[in-house]
N, C-alpha and C positions, 0 to 999 in steps of 0.2 A: 814795290806797291801792293796793298793786302787788296783782297777780293772785294772788301767793302768800297775801299778808295776807288776802285776799278769801277764798281756801280755808280759810285757819285758821278765820274766823268761821264759815264755812257749815259747817265741819265741826262745830265746836264747838256750834252751834245745833242740827246735825242730831242729833247724839250726845244732845242734852238732849231732844229729843223722842222718840227712840227708848227712852231710860229710862224715858218716862213710859208710852210705847205703842209695841209693834214693828209696827203695823198701816202705817205709812207707810214701811217700808224699803224695798220694792221700788220705790216710787214715787219716792222722793227719794234715798236714800243711795247706790243702785247707780250711777245717772247721775253722781251728784257723784264717786265713786272711779274711775269709768272716764274722766272729765274730767281729774282730777287726774294719772292714770296715764299720758294721753296729754300731758300737758304734760311730765313726769317724761321721757318716752321721747323726746320731738320736742326738748325745750329743756334737757336735763342740762346743755349746756356754758354755759349763762346762770344755772344755779342754784348759789347757795353753800350749802354744807352747813350751817354754823352758823347762818346768818342764816335761810336759806328751810325747811330740811329739819327740821333737828331741832326746831323748835317745834311740826312738824305729827307727829312720830313717834308720840307718846302717844296721838294720836287715831287715827292709823291702827292702832296696836296694840290700841285698844279695840273697833274695827271687828271684828277676829278673833274677839271674844267671841260674835258673832251668826252663826247658821248661814249667812244669806242673804248676808252680806257678808264673810265669812271668804276666800272665794275670792279678790275682787278685791284686797282688802286685802294678801294675800299674794304678789299677783302686783306690787303696789307696792312691797314689802319686796325683793322679787327685783329689779326694775329699779333700786331705789336702790343695791343691792348691786353690780349691774353697773357703774353710774355712778360710784360714791364708793369702791368697795373694801370687802371684807369686814371688815378690819381698823376702818377708822373707823366703818362704820354699826354693827358689833359692839359697839363702845365705847359709843356711844350707845344702843343697845337695853338693854345692861346697866345703863346708869343709869337708864334710862326705867322697866324693870321693876324695878329696885331701888326708885325712887319709887313704883311701883304697889303693890308689897308693903309698903313702909313705912307707907303713907297707907292701906290698906284697913282698913277697920271691920267691916264686916259679913263672914258666912261665903260670901255669894255673890261679894264683891269677891274673896275669897281664892282662890275657884276659878276666878274671872275670870284672874288671874294665872296658876294652873296651867295654864289652857287655853291661853292665850297662848305659853306656853313650849312647850308640847307641840305646838302647831301650828306654831311658827316652827322648831322644831329641824332639821327635814330641809333648810332653806335657811340656817340660821345656825347650825351645830354647835358652833362654838368658843365663841362668845356664850352658848348656853343651856346647854352644859357648864359654863362659868363658873359660870352662875346655879345650876345644879343642885347642883354640888359646893361652892362657895366663897363664894357670896353669903350673908350671913348673915340679912337678912330673909328670903329665899327659903326657906334650910334650916330655919329656925325655924318658917316658914309650913307648910312640909311635915311635920316633925317633929310639930307640935301637930295637924295634921288626920289623920295616920297613927295616932297614939296615940290620937285620939278614935276612930276606926275601930276600932281594935284592940280596944278595950273596949266597941265597941257589938254588941248582939245582931243577929240577922239581919234583924229589922224596921228598925232604924236603918241597917244596911249597905244595905238594898236601898229605902231612901226615895227617894221620886221617881225611881221606875225605877232605883234604884242609879247616880244620876247622878254623886254626889259620888266614889263609889268607883271607877267607871268613870273618872272624869278624872284620877284619881291612877294608876290602872292604864295608862292610855292615856300618861300622861307617862312613866312607867317604859319603857313599849314603845319611846317615841321616843328616851329617853336609851340606851336598849341599843346604838346605833350607835356610842357612845363604850365602850372597854375599862376605863377608871377608874369609870365610871357603873355598868357591869354588876358590878363588884366591890363597889362601895358598895351596890347593891340587894341582892346576894346576903348581904352581911355585916348590913347595918343593917334593911332594910324586908322581908326574907324572910318575917317571920312574916304579912304583909297577904296575901303570895301565897297562903300554906297555908290562911288561914282563908277565903280566896275558894273556893280549891279543894275545901274540906270542905263547902261549902252544898249544898243539894238541887239537882240539876242538872235535876230535872223541872219547875221554874218557869222560864218564859221570861226574866225580869229576872236572875235569878241564872245561867242557863246563858251567857248573853251575858257576864257580868262572868268567869264561869269561863272563856270561851275567851279573853279578852284576857289573864289570869291564867296560863293554861296557855302562852300563846305569850310571853309573859315569861320563865316558867320555862325554857324552851326555849332562850331566847336568851342568858340568862346561865348555861347550863349548865356550862360549864366553869370558871365562877367559884364555884359552889356547893362548900361543903367536903364531903368524902366522908363524914364522920360524920353531916351532917344528914340523909343519906339513909337512914341506919340506923334513925332513928325515925319516918320518912316515907315507908316503902319503897311502900307501896301507892297514895298520894297522888302521891308524885313519879316513878312509873315511867313509862317511855314508853307502856306499854300503856295506862295509865288517861288520860294526857295525849291520847292518841290518841283514845280513846273519847270523850272530851269534845268534842275539836275535829270529829270526824267528825259527832258528834251536833249541834254547832251547824250544821254545813253542811247537814246532812239535814233539821233543823227548819225552817232558812231561815225565821226569823221576822223580821230584819230585815237590810237589806244590810251594816249594821255589823257584825252577828254572823257572817255569811257571810265579809265582808272579813277579821275576826280569825282565822276558822277556818281559810280558805285560806293566810293568811299562816303560821299555826302549822304547818300540814299540810305547808307548802312546804319548812320546816326537817326536819320529821320524816322526809319521803320521802328524806331522804338515809341515813336508818339502813336497814339490810340487812332486818332482820326487819319493821319497820314498812313498808318497800318492798314486798315480797313480799306482806304481808297486803292492802295498797292493790290491788293487781294483781287479787286473787281478789274485791274487794267491789264487785259490781255497783251497789249502792245508792249507795255513794260516786261511784264514776265517772259514774253518771247524774245526781247531785245536783251534781257538780263541773262538768260539762259542760252544766248547763241553759242555754237560749238567752238569758235575761235577763242571766245571768252571764258568759257569753264575750263578749256585746256590750257589757258595762259595762267602760269604759276603767280604772278603778280596780282591777278584779278581774283581767282579762285577763292582767296579767304574772304574777300569783301562780299561777293556773291554768296557764298554759303551763311555769311552772317545775316545777310538779309532774309534768306529762307527761313533760318532759324527763329529770326523776330517774328516773321509772319506765321509760324506755325506753333507759337508757344502758346499754352493754354493759360487761362487766368490762375489755377491753381498752383500751375509751376512758376508763373511769374511772380504769384504773391509771396512765396516762399523765398525765392532767391530769383534776381533777373538773369538769365542763363545766357544772353547773348551780348556781346561787347560790355561785359560787366566791368572789365578795368577801365573803360573808356567812358561809361554812363556819366560820370562826375562832370565831364566837359560840359554838358547841355542841358542835364535834368528836362529833357524832352518830353518825356512820358507825361508830364503834368502841365503841359503848355497848350493853351488854346492856338491852334493853327492860324487862325485868321487874325487876331490881334497881338499875338506874342505874349500876352499876359498868363501868368501862373493861375490856375484853376485852384479852388479853394477846395472844391469838391471834386474827387478824382472818378471818372465814370470808367466802370471796368469793361474791358473787353468782352465780346460775346463768344462764349465757347461753342455754340452751334454755328458760328460764321467760321472759327478756326477748324472745327471738324470739318465743315464743308468744304473749305480750302485744301486741307489735308486730303480729302477724298479726290478732289481735283487733280492733285498733285499725283496720288498714286494711279489712278484713272489715266494718267497721260504717260504713256510708255516713253515717249521722246524725251518729257521734261526730266523723267528719273533716269534714263541714259545719261542727260547732260549732268544731272548732279554727279552721277557715278563717275562719268569723265572727270570732273572737277577734281573729285577724290583720287582716282587713279594718277593724275598729273602734277599731284602737288601733294608730298608726303610730310609737309612741315607740322609742327606742333599746333600751330593755330587752325591749320585746315583739319586735321584730326579732332581736333576738338570739337569743331565746328559739326564736323560729320556725326560725332557720336551724339550731340544735342538735335541734332535733325533726326536722327533715327529714334531719340527719346521722345520728342514730339511727335513724331509718326506713329509710335506704337503706345502712345498714350491711352487712346481707346481702343477697346476690344476688338471694334470690328474692323480696325485698319490693321490688325497684326498680321494677318493671312497674306496681304498683298506685301507687308515689309518682309516677311520672309522669303515670299515669291522673287522680290527683286534682291536678295542677297543681302539684306538688313542684319540679320543674325550673324552672318558670316563676318560683317565688317566690325561688328562689336566684338565676336570672341576673338577675332585678329587682333584687336586693340587691345584687350586684356590679356591675351597671350603674351604680346609683345612687351608689354608694361608689367610684367610679372616675373621677370628675370632674376630680380634679386628677391623674391618673395618665396619661402620654404614653409609649407604648410606640415604642420606636426600635431600630434595629440595632445601635448601638454599645455601649449600656448596659443594654440590653433594656427599662427604662423610666427616665423621670425623673418627680419628684414635683414638680409644677408650684409655683413660690413659696416653697420650702422647706416646704410644709405636710407635716404628718404623717398617716399613714393612722388613720381612726378605727376602733379597735377591729380590729387585724389578727388576733386570735385567732379572732373571729367570721368575718373572711374567710377563714381557712385552712380552717375547717370547711366554708363555703360552697364553696371550691374543691374540696375532698375530695368532696363531694358529686357536684358536676357531673362530677368524673372517674369515679366509681362508677357515676353513671348513662350515661354516654356509653360507658362501656367495655362495658356489658351490654347495649347495645341497637344496631340499626342506625340510624346517624345520620340516615339519610332519612326515618325514622319520626318523629322527635322534634321537628323545626322546622317551624313553620308561619309564618304572616305576621307573628306578633309578634316573633320573633327570627330572626336571620340565623345559620345554622350557623358562619358564620365567626367570630362574635363570641365562640365559647368558646375559639378557639384560643389566645389572648395569656392568657386565665384558666388553663387546662392548662399552659401553658408555665410559669407563674409557680412551679409546685411542682418542675418539672425544674431551672429555671434556680437556684432557692434550693438544692436538693439538691447541684447541682454546685458552687455557691457554698460550701457547708458542707463538702464531701467533698474538693473540688480547690483550694478556695481562689480561684476565679474572681472576679476583679475586675468585679463587675456590681451591680445593684441592683432589688430587687423590692419591692412593696409590703407584704410580709410579712418584710423583712430584720429588721427590730426585734424579731422574736420571738426570735432567737437561733439557735445552731447546732443544736440538736435538735429544732426544729419539725417539720421534714419528714423523716420516716423513709424507710426503703427501700421499704417497701410503698406510701407515698403516692406516691414518684416512680414507682414500676413500674406502679401503676394509672393514673397520667397520662400516662404513656409509651402504655400499651395504648389509653387512650382516645384519645389522637393518632394511633395506629395507624388505631384505626376512622375517625377524621375524614379520615386523609389517602388513605383506601381509596374516597372518594366521587369517582368516575370524573368526573364531570361538572362538577366545580368545582375547577378548578386553582389557583384563588385561595387555598385553603386551604393547599396544599402550598408554594405560594410565600411565605405569610405565617409558616409554620412555619420554613421555611428563613430566611428574613429576621432573623426575631427570635429563633429559638432556636439557630441554627446552632453558635456556640461551645460551649454545653453538649452538645447533641447530638453533635458532635465529640468533646469530652472523655469523654463516657460511652460511647463505642465501645469503651473500654480499661476500663471500671468493673470493680472486684473481683467485685461481685456479679453473677453469672450470669445471673439474672433480669433483671435491669435492662439489663446489657449485650445479653440476647435481644431485649428489648422495643426497645431503641434500635436496634439493626440491622434488625428488622423495621419500624420506622418509617422508617429510611434507605431500605429496599427500596421502600417504598412512594412515598416522595418522589423516588425518581430517576426517576420518571414526568414530573419537572418539569424542564427544562434548567437552571433556577436551582442546584438540587441536584448534577445529573449532572456540569456542568461544573465542580464543585469536585474532582471526582476524575478526570475524564478529559479536561480542557481544559488540557494543559501541552507545552511544547516541549522542554525539557531536564530532567533529573533534579535540577536544582538549584530547580526551581519548587516553590512551596508546594504546588500541587496534585498534583504527583507525589508528595509525601510522604505526602499523604491517599490516594493510589493505592498507594503501597507499604504502608501500613499496612493497606488493605483485603485486599490480597494476602496479607498475614500471617495474617490473622484468617480465612483458609480453611482453616486448619488448627486450628481450636478444637475441642476435645474435646466440649463439649457440642454434641449433634447438632443441635439446634433452632437453636441459634446459628449453627452452619455453615450450615444450610440458608438461615438469613435471609442471609448473606453471599454464597452463591453465587446466589441469587434476585436480588441486586443487580447480579451480573456476567451472569445471564441476562436480566434485564429490559433491561440498557443494549446488550445484542449484538445486540439485535433492530434496532440502529441501525448501519447500515453502516459510518459513520465511526468508531464506537467498536469495532465489531467488528475493523475492519482494524488499529486501533491495538493491540487485545489479541492479534491473530495475529501482532503483529511483537514482542511483548514476551516476552523469555526468561523474566523473573521470573515472569509470570502463568503462562506454559507451565509452567514447572517445578512451580509450586505445584499446578497442575491434575493434571498427570502423578502427583504424589505421591499424591493422593486416589485416583485411579483404580487405582494399584498397589496399594493397601491392599485386598486381598481380603474384608477383614471390614468394609469400608464398607457404611454404611446404603443401602439400594437407593433410597430417597428422594434421598440425596445422588448417588449415581450418575447417576440420572436426569438431575438438574439438571445435572451436569457433561458429560452426554452432549448435552443441550439446547443447552449453550454451544459444545461441540465442533461441532454441526452448523451453528450459525451462523457458527462462525470458518471451517468449510471452504467455505462458500458465498461466501466473499470472498477466499479464499486461492489464491494459485498453488501448483503441485506443488512449487516450489522454497522455498516459505516455511518459516520456523523451525518454526512450529505443525504444519504438514503433516508434516514430517519427524519431528517428536517424536510426533505421533499414530501414524505408520507404524511406529514401535518398539514401540507398545503394541497393534498390531493382534492378537496372538495372545491378550493379556488380554483384549481387548474380545470378540474370537469366544468365548472360555471364557465370559464373563458373558452372553452372547446365547443360551447354551446352559443354564446354569446358575440363570440369575436366575427368580425366582418370579413377578416383576412382568411382565406381557404388555408393557406399555409400555416398560420397560427393555430387555426382549428385543427389539422391534421398533426401538427406536431404535439398540441395538448393531449390528443387521444393515444398518441404513441407512448409519452410519457406515463399516463394513466394504466396503460396496458403494461408497461414495463414494471410499474409498481406492483401490479398484480401478480 
């Protein structure tokens, strides 16, 4: 007898014992299923589907009917799908459930079929949709049971803790993942949902069923005919559904009730009016963030989805709905009147002041932040991580909140996420980065939010105060450059690659690039860490060079300020001042920089002059500038402009002093300055700034 044949007999015998008594489940069934799972995972290459797996499938599905063995049985289904493919396994699942539905004789057996489909649905969507929509035995079974429940009184509906009613409602909820199923439920089975919602919610059993029904109604919202609302306005209003679900959460009778409440509220929190109401409901927030809830892995995702929705600003929302994005099409709830259920023609925007006030409330509440942190620590799933990053992105959207975000560890969470999801990314000077082994970056949309959050935090802080032993300050430079390089690619068509390139041309906007550049300015100002400036030049030079001529003056200004800081690094300064002839590439950079001294935007002009001021401190560069007629002419033009900003004049004078210190009286720059002597004397008298007056006098003295 082979090992698999032995398992088949063991599973059959074990199920026979369980059907007589469930007392032995933990002692025999779970170890048996775990052993089978280990064989499937470790030896799938040696297993034949038809000979080995098919005979076991019905037993595995029957184990799903028992609470204690449901999880390991589902893990086996997932492993089989990974090993043999969804199409092959799905066909066998359909056939097996068809046999179960055809041969069942008792009501208990019929509800075993319903439970199996409901439980397997999330991992075998196509197969379960086929069963729900098209499989005759299953469709007839459902129709008969729903007809019976519709004709039953409340006592029958709630018999045995409303077990049968809840099983069917859970199947509806699972099936809502498919659009065709949502339409069928809205058209054929809607009466059962209405009947459930009309029950007396003061009873724990009825309230639990109502929470599931309310969640299903919300999921199928866009499939419900408008005329249906007209006869059931009170029951089907979002206000009523919100009341049911919040009551289910606050009452907190069972984990299952809380789970269904949180799922339904997560959808409802997309609606503007419901969202505004939830922000003001302290009882709701306290119940939502109870410690047992946030530490429960099954509840954490829904809780964080709700917090994400409640903290999302209009600007963020209008660009891309960042919460429940893959589920939003279920309901279109953001455009629904919560009282009548009708779609609004004119959509009212959320109030950003209200959002900011709510964010302040969260950040001021140490206990609430601790609970959110607990949710993150106890559930490391992709969904929870995504919501965590989105929440932090929302919390640091406004500058006044960023200090508290850092205080509570927000920067650490975001950087940990980026580092963990950058294993396949190799940064380099040629293409900016390579993705190893042709891998695709997981969830680039969430990465983009994380990058923006890092930029916003660093631009609002002294970098020296942000980084401790856990993270090196230099770690953030490549992440910030991702936004700058991607923007340059989108605007200028630069042929590079970033981990967010797959998002398309409009993913990084002007403000994202500007904020990242300002953050890089802050980073590059750290005097005692030259490696930062060298790395920025090495990885980002192509884009930084291109953005010197950006049509957006704020981006151009920030880019020039970054260059001003980076000129402290020889790696950067040589790109402008290390040339022998006018044909050198570096000379073209120098020529471009000279032209930019005449920028109309004063702050940008100051940034350019700062570059020359910083570099003219070095004798070699100062001598080169003193001999350049191009630079001398540009400098003289600025000084001749009597309406020039005194800050601009001060920097011009600083450069002049450096050049005079290295020049002979016969040099080109000395002669040019001499021609401006009267202008400089006039400035020394009329200037309001005492430092400008003093430097003007020193220049005149040097000329004499």
